[in-house]
GUVO-720361 format. One record per residue (C-alpha): residue in three letters; x, y, z. Coordinates in steps of 0.2 Angstrom, whole numbers. Layout:
BEGIN
- residu,xx,yy,zz
- ALA,X,Y,Z $
...
# end
This chain:
BEGIN
- residu,xx,yy,zz
- MET,0,0,0 $
- ASP,14,12,5 $
- ALA,23,8,-12 $
- LYS,8,12,-22 $
- GLU,5,28,-13 $
- GLU,24,33,-16 $
- VAL,22,29,-34 $
- ILE,7,40,-35 $
- GLU,15,55,-26 $
- GLN,30,54,-37 $
- PRO,30,68,-50 $
- SER,31,62,-68 $
- SER,48,64,-75 $
- PRO,51,72,-92 $
- GLU,57,55,-99 $
- SER,39,47,-95 $
- VAL,31,60,-107 $
- SER,28,54,-124 $
- PRO,39,63,-136 $
- PRO,30,73,-150 $
- PRO,29,65,-167 $
- PRO,44,68,-178 $
- LEU,43,82,-190 $
- ARG,44,76,-208 $
- SER,58,82,-218 $
- ASP,56,92,-235 $
- LYS,62,77,-244 $
- GLU,49,65,-237 $
- THR,35,78,-240 $
- THR,41,80,-258 $
- GLU,42,61,-261 $
- GLN,23,59,-257 $
- PRO,12,57,-273 $
- PRO,1,72,-276 $
- SER,-18,70,-272 $
- MET,-27,60,-286 $
- SER,-43,70,-286 $
- PRO,-43,81,-302 $
- PRO,-60,89,-306 $
- LEU,-71,79,-317 $
- ARG,-74,94,-328 $
- SER,-59,101,-335 $
- ASP,-56,119,-340 $
- ILE,-54,114,-358 $
- LEU,-71,104,-359 $
- ARG,-80,118,-350 $
- GLY,-72,131,-362 $
- VAL,-77,121,-377 $
- VAL,-95,117,-371 $
- PHE,-98,135,-366 $
- TRP,-90,143,-380 $
- ARG,-77,151,-369 $
- ARG,-63,146,-381 $
- LYS,-72,151,-397 $
- ASN,-58,145,-409 $
- LEU,-57,128,-401 $
- SER,-77,127,-400 $
- LEU,-78,132,-419 $
- MET,-64,120,-424 $
- VAL,-74,104,-415 $
- LEU,-90,110,-423 $
- VAL,-82,111,-440 $
- LEU,-73,95,-439 $
- ALA,-89,86,-433 $
- THR,-99,94,-447 $
- ALA,-85,89,-460 $
- THR,-84,71,-454 $
- TRP,-104,69,-454 $
- VAL,-104,77,-472 $
- LEU,-90,65,-479 $
- LEU,-96,49,-471 $
- ASP,-115,51,-472 $
- VAL,-118,63,-486 $
- TYR,-104,58,-498 $
- GLN,-103,40,-491 $
- PHE,-85,39,-490 $
- ASN,-77,26,-479 $
- PHE,-70,30,-462 $
- ILE,-53,21,-466 $
- THR,-51,31,-481 $
- ILE,-53,47,-473 $
- VAL,-41,43,-460 $
- SER,-29,37,-472 $
- TRP,-30,53,-482 $
- ALA,-28,64,-466 $
- ALA,-13,54,-461 $
- ILE,-5,56,-478 $
- SER,-9,75,-478 $
- ILE,-1,77,-461 $
- VAL,15,67,-465 $
- ALA,17,77,-482 $
- MET,16,93,-473 $
- LEU,28,89,-460 $
- PHE,40,82,-473 $
- LEU,39,98,-483 $
- TRP,40,109,-468 $
- GLY,56,99,-461 $
- ASN,65,100,-478 $
- LEU,61,118,-481 $
- LEU,69,122,-464 $
- ARG,84,112,-469 $
- LEU,86,122,-485 $
- LEU,85,138,-476 $
- GLY,98,132,-464 $
- LYS,87,131,-449 $
- LYS,86,118,-436 $
- PRO,69,108,-435 $
- PRO,60,113,-419 $
- ASP,59,101,-405 $
- LEU,41,95,-401 $
- PRO,41,90,-382 $
- GLY,22,94,-383 $
- LEU,19,77,-391 $
- GLU,25,67,-377 $
- MET,12,63,-364 $
- SER,18,65,-347 $
- GLU,14,54,-332 $
- GLN,4,67,-323 $
- SER,-7,70,-338 $
- THR,-10,51,-340 $
- ILE,-15,50,-322 $
- GLU,-27,65,-323 $
- VAL,-35,56,-338 $
- ALA,-36,40,-330 $
- ASN,-44,48,-314 $
- SER,-57,59,-325 $
- CYS,-62,42,-333 $
- ARG,-64,34,-316 $
- GLY,-75,49,-310 $
- ILE,-86,48,-324 $
- VAL,-88,29,-322 $
- GLU,-91,32,-303 $
- GLU,-104,46,-308 $
- ALA,-113,34,-319 $
- VAL,-114,21,-306 $
- ARG,-121,33,-293 $
- TRP,-134,39,-306 $
- MET,-140,21,-310 $
- ILE,-141,17,-290 $
- HIS,-151,33,-288 $
- VAL,-163,29,-302 $
- SER,-165,11,-297 $
- VAL,-163,9,-279 $
- GLU,-170,26,-271 $
- ARG,-189,27,-271 $
- GLU,-191,42,-283 $
- TRP,-204,37,-296 $
- PHE,-203,53,-306 $
- VAL,-184,50,-308 $
- PHE,-187,33,-314 $
- ALA,-201,39,-326 $
- GLU,-190,52,-333 $
- VAL,-176,40,-337 $
- VAL,-188,27,-345 $
- GLY,-196,40,-355 $
- GLY,-179,47,-361 $
- ILE,-173,29,-366 $
- LEU,-189,26,-375 $
- SER,-187,42,-384 $
- LEU,-170,38,-389 $
- SER,-175,21,-396 $
- TYR,-190,29,-406 $
- ILE,-177,42,-413 $
- GLY,-165,28,-417 $
- THR,-177,21,-429 $
- PHE,-177,36,-440 $
- THR,-158,39,-441 $
- ASP,-141,30,-440 $
- LEU,-127,31,-427 $
- LEU,-116,43,-436 $
- THR,-131,56,-438 $
- PHE,-136,52,-420 $
- LEU,-118,56,-414 $
- TYR,-118,72,-424 $
- ILE,-134,78,-417 $
- GLY,-127,74,-400 $
- ILE,-112,84,-403 $
- VAL,-122,99,-409 $
- MET,-134,98,-395 $
- GLY,-119,97,-382 $
- MET,-112,113,-390 $
- THR,-128,123,-389 $
- ALA,-139,116,-375 $
- PRO,-128,120,-361 $
- LEU,-126,137,-367 $
- ILE,-144,140,-369 $
- TYR,-148,132,-351 $
- VAL,-135,144,-343 $
- LYS,-143,159,-352 $
- TYR,-160,155,-348 $
- ASP,-157,145,-331 $
- ASP,-171,153,-321 $
- LYS,-184,151,-334 $
- ILE,-180,133,-338 $
- THR,-179,128,-319 $
- ARG,-196,137,-316 $
- ALA,-204,128,-330 $
- GLY,-197,111,-325 $
- ASP,-203,113,-306 $
- GLN,-221,117,-313 $
- VAL,-221,102,-324 $
- GLN,-215,91,-310 $
- VAL,-229,98,-298 $
- LYS,-242,95,-311 $
- VAL,-236,77,-315 $
- LYS,-236,73,-295 $
- ARG,-254,79,-294 $
- LEU,-259,69,-309 $
- TYR,-251,53,-301 $
- GLU,-260,56,-284 $
- MET,-276,58,-294 $
- VAL,-274,42,-302 $
- GLU,-268,33,-287 $
- GLN,-283,40,-277 $
- LYS,-295,34,-291 $
- ILE,-287,16,-291 $
- LYS,-290,15,-272 $
- SER,-307,21,-273 $
- ASN,-311,9,-286 $
- LYS,-303,-5,-276 $
- PHE,-314,0,-261 $
- VAL,-330,-1,-271 $
- ILE,-325,-18,-278 $
- LYS,-322,-25,-260 $
- GLN,-339,-17,-254 $
- LYS,-348,-25,-268 $
- GLU,-340,-42,-265 $
- LYS,-345,-41,-247 $
- LYS,-363,-38,-251 $
- ILE,-363,-53,-264 $
- GLU,-357,-64,-250 $
# end
């Protein structure tokens, strides 16, 4: 008993106190990999979709239009067009390099053609984020009890299947690109009006659903009452 009291009365020595965690050196902190969470919507994609980079947006739209015209209107083969484009690029680079040699200039280095490891990681993480968002969306539609979201998805898929009977895949992709270049810009410009109209439509659909559900319940009640009277 005395020994216990002596142990309690003894002051804690500085050695018994746990030392603070060691500080990480600059080398250790720099060797750690950077955070792998780049934004899903890159600045380039937003700039193209919302026409903030007008030259790049116009180039995408012109390239999509030219591809659709050559493949769908003039019925060219895709491999033929790719071959022609590759021949044109190689020929222009060949002429450019020889012209620089004739003028006594060195051909410029093209380090931008090399894809860095960081860029590869960012592209992979972006693809992973898109897949994760698609999985969350499917779970939100199928698992959660929101009937109007399920109805919207089914209606959209049925509409796509109906549209698919009138057009081919190439035309559908071209329409999708054009809509992707115009619809977000229109939505941002008229955000308030579109949101207000969507809320009104959703309220009306909910009321219609409640009315139909109430009528079905009342009909079931009347049928049960008739069956009881017959018994």
